[in-house]
KEKE-3310 file (N, C-alpha, C; in steps of 0.2 Angstrom, whole numbers, plus 5000, padded with zeros to 4 digits):
npx = (5663:5655:5645:5632:5628:5639:5635:5640:5643:5633:5624:5616:5612:5597:5580:5579:5594:5607:5623:5641:5654:5667:5670:5669:5671:5660:5646:5636:5632:5614:5609:5599:5604:5606:5619:5636:5638:5650:5653:5644:5649:5660:5655:5649:5659:5668:5660:5659:5671:5673:5662:5661:5650:5636:5619:5609:5614:5604:5603:5600:5598:5599:5593:5587:5589:5602:5603:5612:5615:5617:5624:5613:5615:5605:5599:5608:5622:5631:5635:5642:5652:5661:5662:5673:5683:5688:5690:5684:5674:5654:5636:5624:5608:5601:5593:5586:5577:5565:5559:5556:5543:5542:5554:5552:5541:5548:5559:5551:5542:5552:5560:5547:5549:5560:5567:5558:5557:5555:5544:5551:5562:5555:5552:5560:5570:5558:5558:5573:5571:5565:5552:5538:5526:5533:5543:5537:5532:5542:5549:5537:5537:5551:5550:5538:5542:5529:5523:5527:5515:5501:5504:5503:5490:5485:5487:5483:5472:5468:5467:5476:5492:5499:5500:5509:5519:5522:5528:5518:5511:5496:5492:5476:5471:5480:5483:5469:5475:5489:5483:5477:5486:5493:5485:5484:5498:5497:5487:5494:5501:5492:5488:5489:5502:5504:5505:5493:5484:5486:5480:5468:5463:5464:5454:5444:5446:5441:5428:5414:5408:5419:5427:5442:5446:5436:5438:5449:5449:5441:5447:5460:5452:5446:5458:5461:5452:5447:5460:5473:5468:5463:5472:5467:5460:5445:5441:5447:5442:5428:5428:5434:5425:5415:5415:5418:5404:5398:5404:5408)
npy = (5467:5463:5451:5446:5434:5424:5422:5420:5434:5435:5426:5433:5444:5447:5455:5464:5466:5465:5475:5478:5488:5490:5495:5506:5509:5501:5508:5517:5534:5539:5546:5556:5561:5574:5586:5582:5591:5600:5606:5599:5586:5588:5591:5578:5570:5573:5572:5557:5555:5556:5549:5537:5530:5531:5525:5518:5517:5520:5508:5503:5491:5486:5487:5494:5508:5513:5502:5493:5481:5486:5492:5505:5525:5526:5536:5544:5548:5558:5551:5542:5548:5553:5544:5536:5546:5547:5534:5522:5509:5507:5506:5498:5497:5484:5484:5472:5476:5471:5474:5487:5495:5491:5497:5511:5512:5510:5522:5530:5530:5529:5542:5550:5550:5553:5565:5575:5579:5593:5597:5598:5590:5576:5574:5576:5562:5553:5551:5550:5538:5533:5530:5532:5542:5552:5555:5560:5572:5579:5581:5590:5600:5608:5611:5620:5628:5628:5628:5614:5608:5614:5608:5593:5591:5594:5583:5572:5574:5576:5586:5581:5578:5569:5557:5559:5561:5550:5544:5535:5540:5543:5544:5547:5552:5554:5562:5571:5577:5583:5592:5601:5607:5612:5622:5632:5635:5643:5652:5659:5672:5682:5679:5676:5673:5665:5647:5642:5649:5645:5630:5636:5639:5627:5618:5625:5623:5612:5609:5602:5612:5620:5631:5634:5642:5650:5658:5662:5675:5681:5680:5691:5700:5704:5707:5718:5726:5728:5725:5717:5701:5696:5691:5684:5668:5666:5677:5677:5665:5667:5679:5672:5660:5666:5673:5662:5658:5666:5667:5654)
npz = (5494:5509:5518:5528:5525:5518:5502:5487:5474:5465:5468:5476:5472:5474:5475:5489:5494:5509:5508:5513:5505:5497:5487:5475:5462:5457:5454:5450:5442:5442:5425:5427:5441:5453:5453:5461:5477:5483:5497:5501:5504:5509:5525:5525:5524:5537:5547:5545:5548:5563:5569:5560:5545:5543:5540:5527:5511:5495:5483:5465:5454:5437:5421:5413:5412:5403:5396:5399:5409:5426:5441:5452:5459:5469:5479:5490:5483:5490:5500:5497:5488:5499:5510:5499:5499:5509:5512:5515:5520:5514:5520:5509:5503:5492:5479:5467:5452:5439:5427:5416:5420:5434:5437:5436:5445:5457:5455:5456:5469:5479:5477:5479:5495:5497:5491:5484:5469:5459:5445:5431:5433:5438:5423:5416:5421:5418:5405:5402:5406:5393:5391:5382:5381:5390:5382:5372:5377:5382:5370:5365:5375:5374:5360:5360:5371:5383:5399:5408:5416:5409:5397:5403:5406:5392:5385:5396:5397:5411:5428:5438:5443:5450:5442:5433:5438:5444:5434:5426:5418:5404:5386:5383:5371:5359:5346:5344:5357:5351:5341:5349:5355:5343:5340:5353:5353:5338:5343:5354:5356:5359:5370:5389:5398:5408:5417:5423:5416:5403:5405:5406:5396:5389:5391:5387:5375:5372:5371:5364:5353:5350:5338:5331:5319:5318:5330:5333:5323:5333:5344:5339:5336:5348:5356:5352:5352:5365:5372:5382:5387:5404:5416:5430:5433:5433:5426:5415:5411:5409:5400:5388:5384:5384:5369:5363:5364:5359:5345:5341)
capx = (5660:5653:5636:5632:5628:5643:5635:5642:5637:5627:5618:5612:5607:5589:5576:5581:5599:5610:5629:5645:5658:5672:5673:5667:5668:5654:5641:5634:5626:5610:5611:5597:5605:5608:5627:5636:5639:5658:5651:5641:5653:5666:5653:5649:5666:5670:5655:5662:5679:5671:5658:5660:5645:5630:5613:5609:5613:5601:5606:5596:5601:5593:5596:5581:5590:5607:5602:5616:5613:5621:5621:5613:5615:5598:5600:5617:5628:5635:5639:5645:5659:5663:5665:5677:5687:5689:5692:5681:5664:5650:5634:5620:5602:5601:5585:5587:5573:5568:5554:5555:5538:5546:5562:5550:5538:5554:5562:5544:5541:5557:5561:5543:5549:5567:5571:5553:5558:5553:5539:5556:5565:5551:5550:5568:5566:5556:5560:5579:5572:5564:5544:5534:5523:5537:5547:5533:5529:5547:5550:5531:5540:5556:5547:5534:5541:5525:5525:5525:5507:5495:5505:5503:5483:5482:5487:5480:5463:5466:5472:5478:5498:5500:5501:5513:5525:5524:5530:5513:5507:5495:5488:5469:5470:5488:5481:5467:5479:5492:5480:5476:5492:5495:5481:5488:5504:5495:5485:5499:5504:5485:5485:5492:5508:5506:5503:5484:5478:5486:5476:5461:5464:5465:5449:5438:5447:5439:5423:5412:5406:5424:5429:5445:5448:5433:5440:5456:5447:5437:5453:5462:5447:5446:5463:5463:5446:5447:5465:5474:5466:5462:5475:5462:5457:5439:5438:5451:5437:5421:5429:5434:5417:5409:5420:5415:5396:5394:5406:5405)
capy = (5466:5456:5449:5440:5424:5423:5420:5422:5438:5433:5421:5435:5449:5446:5458:5467:5462:5471:5472:5483:5487:5498:5494:5512:5509:5495:5510:5521:5538:5541:5550:5561:5564:5582:5586:5582:5596:5597:5607:5594:5580:5591:5591:5572:5568:5577:5567:5550:5553:5556:5544:5533:5528:5529:5524:5514:5521:5514:5506:5497:5487:5487:5485:5498:5514:5514:5498:5488:5480:5490:5495:5514:5525:5529:5538:5543:5548:5563:5550:5538:5549:5554:5537:5535:5552:5541:5526:5519:5504:5510:5501:5499:5490:5482:5481:5472:5479:5465:5477:5496:5497:5489:5504:5517:5512:5511:5527:5537:5528:5532:5550:5555:5552:5558:5569:5580:5582:5595:5594:5597:5583:5571:5574:5572:5557:5547:5553:5546:5529:5529:5529:5536:5548:5557:5557:5565:5577:5583:5582:5598:5605:5613:5614:5626:5634:5630:5625:5607:5609:5613:5602:5589:5592:5594:5575:5566:5575:5578:5591:5578:5578:5562:5550:5560:5561:5542:5538:5531:5546:5538:5548:5544:5553:5559:5566:5577:5581:5586:5597:5607:5610:5617:5629:5636:5640:5649:5659:5658:5678:5683:5676:5677:5666:5659:5640:5642:5653:5639:5625:5636:5640:5620:5615:5629:5623:5604:5610:5602:5618:5627:5632:5637:5647:5657:5660:5665:5680:5683:5684:5695:5708:5706:5711:5726:5731:5727:5726:5709:5696:5694:5685:5681:5665:5665:5683:5675:5660:5673:5683:5667:5655:5672:5673:5654:5656:5671:5665:5646)
capz = (5496:5515:5518:5534:5525:5514:5499:5479:5474:5459:5469:5482:5467:5471:5476:5491:5499:5510:5509:5515:5501:5498:5478:5473:5454:5455:5457:5443:5447:5438:5422:5431:5447:5452:5452:5470:5481:5487:5503:5507:5504:5517:5529:5528:5528:5542:5552:5548:5553:5568:5569:5554:5540:5545:5537:5521:5503:5490:5476:5460:5449:5431:5412:5409:5411:5400:5391:5400:5418:5431:5448:5450:5464:5468:5486:5493:5480:5491:5506:5494:5487:5507:5510:5493:5500:5516:5509:5521:5517:5515:5519:5505:5501:5484:5475:5459:5445:5432:5422:5415:5424:5441:5438:5437:5450:5462:5456:5460:5474:5485:5477:5484:5500:5499:5487:5480:5463:5456:5439:5426:5434:5433:5415:5414:5425:5413:5398:5403:5405:5389:5394:5377:5382:5393:5377:5369:5381:5383:5364:5365:5378:5370:5354:5360:5378:5386:5405:5410:5418:5403:5393:5404:5406:5386:5382:5397:5399:5417:5431:5442:5442:5454:5438:5428:5446:5448:5429:5427:5414:5398:5383:5379:5363:5358:5340:5347:5360:5347:5339:5354:5357:5338:5340:5357:5349:5333:5347:5359:5356:5360:5378:5395:5398:5416:5416:5426:5412:5398:5408:5408:5389:5385:5393:5386:5367:5372:5368:5356:5347:5348:5331:5330:5314:5320:5336:5329:5323:5338:5348:5336:5337:5356:5360:5346:5356:5372:5375:5382:5391:5410:5421:5434:5431:5432:5424:5407:5408:5408:5391:5381:5385:5380:5363:5360:5365:5353:5339:5338)
cpx = (5657:5645:5637:5632:5633:5643:5638:5639:5633:5622:5612:5610:5598:5585:5577:5586:5603:5618:5633:5652:5662:5674:5667:5665:5663:5648:5641:5633:5621:5610:5607:5599:5608:5617:5630:5640:5647:5656:5647:5645:5658:5660:5651:5656:5668:5667:5657:5667:5677:5665:5656:5654:5639:5624:5616:5609:5611:5604:5600:5600:5595:5597:5590:5583:5597:5605:5607:5614:5619:5619:5621:5616:5607:5595:5606:5622:5635:5638:5644:5654:5661:5666:5672:5681:5692:5693:5690:5675:5658:5644:5627:5616:5603:5595:5583:5577:5572:5562:5555:5550:5539:5552:5556:5548:5542:5555:5558:5545:5545:5560:5555:5545:5556:5569:5566:5559:5554:5548:5545:5559:5564:5552:5555:5569:5564:5557:5567:5577:5567:5555:5541:5530:5528:5542:5544:5532:5536:5548:5546:5536:5546:5554:5542:5536:5536:5526:5523:5519:5503:5496:5502:5496:5480:5483:5485:5472:5462:5470:5477:5487:5502:5504:5508:5520:5529:5527:5524:5507:5503:5490:5484:5469:5473:5485:5478:5470:5484:5487:5477:5481:5495:5490:5481:5491:5503:5491:5489:5500:5496:5483:5488:5496:5507:5501:5495:5481:5479:5482:5470:5459:5461:5456:5444:5439:5442:5432:5420:5413:5413:5425:5437:5446:5444:5436:5448:5456:5443:5442:5456:5457:5447:5452:5464:5457:5446:5456:5466:5469:5467:5469:5475:5458:5449:5438:5442:5444:5432:5421:5430:5429:5414:5410:5417:5407:5394:5396:5407:5399)
cpy = (5459:5458:5446:5434:5423:5421:5424:5427:5438:5429:5427:5443:5447:5452:5464:5465:5470:5470:5480:5483:5494:5499:5498:5510:5504:5500:5516:5527:5537:5546:5558:5564:5571:5580:5586:5590:5594:5599:5600:5585:5582:5588:5582:5568:5568:5574:5560:5548:5553:5549:5537:5532:5525:5528:5519:5518:5517:5515:5503:5494:5485:5485:5491:5506:5518:5507:5492:5486:5480:5492:5504:5517:5529:5535:5539:5545:5552:5558:5544:5540:5556:5549:5536:5538:5547:5535:5520:5514:5508:5505:5503:5494:5491:5481:5481:5473:5477:5468:5485:5498:5497:5496:5508:5517:5513:5517:5530:5536:5532:5539:5553:5556:5553:5562:5576:5586:5587:5594:5594:5593:5577:5569:5572:5565:5548:5545:5550:5541:5524:5531:5534:5542:5552:5560:5562:5571:5581:5583:5592:5601:5609:5615:5620:5630:5635:5627:5617:5605:5608:5606:5593:5589:5591:5586:5571:5569:5576:5584:5588:5576:5570:5555:5551:5561:5553:5538:5534:5537:5542:5545:5545:5546:5558:5564:5571:5581:5588:5594:5605:5610:5614:5626:5633:5638:5645:5655:5661:5668:5682:5682:5676:5670:5662:5651:5639:5645:5648:5635:5628:5636:5633:5620:5620:5626:5616:5605:5607:5606:5622:5626:5636:5643:5654:5658:5663:5674:5685:5684:5690:5701:5711:5709:5717:5731:5732:5729:5717:5708:5696:5688:5683:5676:5664:5670:5679:5670:5662:5673:5677:5664:5661:5673:5668:5655:5660:5669:5657:5642)
cpz = (5501:5515:5523:5532:5520:5506:5491:5479:5470:5462:5473:5480:5468:5477:5480:5494:5500:5509:5513:5512:5502:5490:5475:5466:5452:5453:5452:5445:5438:5434:5423:5437:5448:5455:5459:5472:5485:5495:5506:5508:5509:5522:5530:5530:5535:5547:5552:5549:5561:5570:5565:5552:5544:5540:5534:5515:5501:5484:5472:5456:5443:5425:5410:5409:5405:5393:5393:5408:5421:5437:5448:5458:5464:5472:5488:5491:5484:5497:5502:5492:5495:5507:5507:5496:5505:5517:5514:5518:5517:5513:5512:5505:5493:5481:5467:5454:5440:5425:5421:5418:5431:5443:5438:5441:5455:5463:5461:5467:5480:5483:5481:5491:5502:5495:5485:5476:5460:5445:5433:5429:5434:5427:5412:5414:5420:5407:5398:5403:5400:5389:5388:5379:5386:5390:5373:5372:5381:5375:5365:5369:5376:5363:5355:5367:5382:5393:5404:5411:5414:5400:5396:5405:5399:5385:5390:5400:5408:5421:5436:5439:5444:5446:5434:5434:5445:5441:5426:5420:5407:5393:5381:5371:5362:5351:5341:5350:5357:5342:5341:5355:5351:5339:5345:5357:5344:5338:5354:5361:5358:5367:5382:5396:5403:5414:5418:5418:5404:5399:5404:5400:5385:5387:5389:5380:5368:5371:5363:5351:5346:5341:5330:5326:5315:5327:5336:5327:5326:5344:5346:5339:5345:5359:5357:5350:5361:5376:5377:5388:5399:5414:5427:5431:5428:5426:5416:5406:5405:5402:5386:5383:5382:5372:5360:5360:5358:5345:5335:5338)
residu = (MET:VAL:LYS:ASN:ASN:HIS:LYS:PRO:ILE:ASP:GLU:VAL:PHE:GLN:VAL:VAL:THR:TYR:PHE:MET:THR:LYS:LYS:TYR:HIS:LEU:PHE:HIS:SER:LEU:PRO:PHE:ASN:ARG:ALA:VAL:CYS:GLY:VAL:HIS:VAL:ASN:GLU:LEU:ALA:GLU:SER:MET:THR:LYS:HIS:GLY:PHE:LYS:GLY:VAL:VAL:GLN:ILE:ILE:LYS:THR:SER:PHE:ILE:GLU:GLY:VAL:LYS:ARG:MET:TYR:ILE:LEU:ASP:GLY:GLN:HIS:ARG:ILE:VAL:ALA:ALA:MET:ARG:LEU:GLY:ILE:PRO:PHE:ALA:PHE:GLU:LEU:THR:GLU:LEU:LYS:THR:LEU:GLU:GLU:THR:ALA:ASP:PHE:ILE:SER:THR:LEU:ASN:ASN:SER:ALA:LYS:GLY:TRP:GLY:THR:SER:GLN:PHE:LEU:LYS:VAL:TRP:ALA:GLY:LEU:GLY:LEU:PRO:GLU:TYR:LEU:LYS:LEU:GLN:GLU:VAL:PHE:HIS:SER:THR:GLY:PHE:GLN:ILE:THR:PRO:LEU:VAL:GLU:ALA:TYR:THR:TYR:SER:GLN:GLN:MET:LYS:PRO:PHE:ARG:ALA:GLY:LYS:MET:LYS:PHE:PRO:ASN:GLU:ALA:GLU:SER:ASP:LEU:ILE:ILE:GLU:GLN:LEU:VAL:GLU:MET:ASN:LYS:PHE:LEU:PRO:LYS:LYS:ALA:PHE:CYS:ARG:ARG:THR:ILE:ILE:ARG:LEU:MET:ARG:GLN:PRO:LYS:TYR:ASN:HIS:LYS:THR:MET:MET:SER:ALA:VAL:LYS:LYS:TYR:VAL:ASP:VAL:CYS:GLY:ASN:PHE:SER:GLU:ASN:GLU:THR:GLU:LEU:ARG:GLU:GLN:PHE:GLN:LYS:LEU:ILE:ASP:VAL:ASN:CYS)
# end
């Protein structure tokens, strides 16, 4: 590795440092990185053959991903593979992250400006870091088959997804949310399956007067007599609210 002040590498692993290197073996892929696309690597290698390595790869050094302090490729894995294929050095910026919270925050901040992950990718990433709320949400996601957005609302009491994406999701009352999910599972076959419909039902189930046992009977009777609930959010809310008002 080469650095312009020529300090030993152990001395310069602090906050943010810039390097050039051909020691490709030092850098690990994150467990949640997307698979490398061969076509993209080919295009980058062709460009590097003509113009050399351009830009700076983002590398983090942390022990909060696999329990061992390592350097991980946060952004630029295709460029590293292309550089390795050509045997040329690549430039990278190294950021050392000293806490789990700092690691989550940095990954989230860089991702929001660079990658545009989907909801399921955010869950995979934060659960992969061992954040307790995300591990719980991942477990419920797999066991219920429900979409992630209604589950986030059920456990956070909020329609906002920003804390979830930022790795900062918190559960105000996990036991109460567990009960809501149990009720939703029991009633699931009678209700619309779209995510916004499930979010609407979750909000209505939070009403203090809501009685699940009574509502189960009312919902079954409604489906038998009237057919399926509407998948229009306003109409669904009105239909379900009317059943609560009459039966609870």
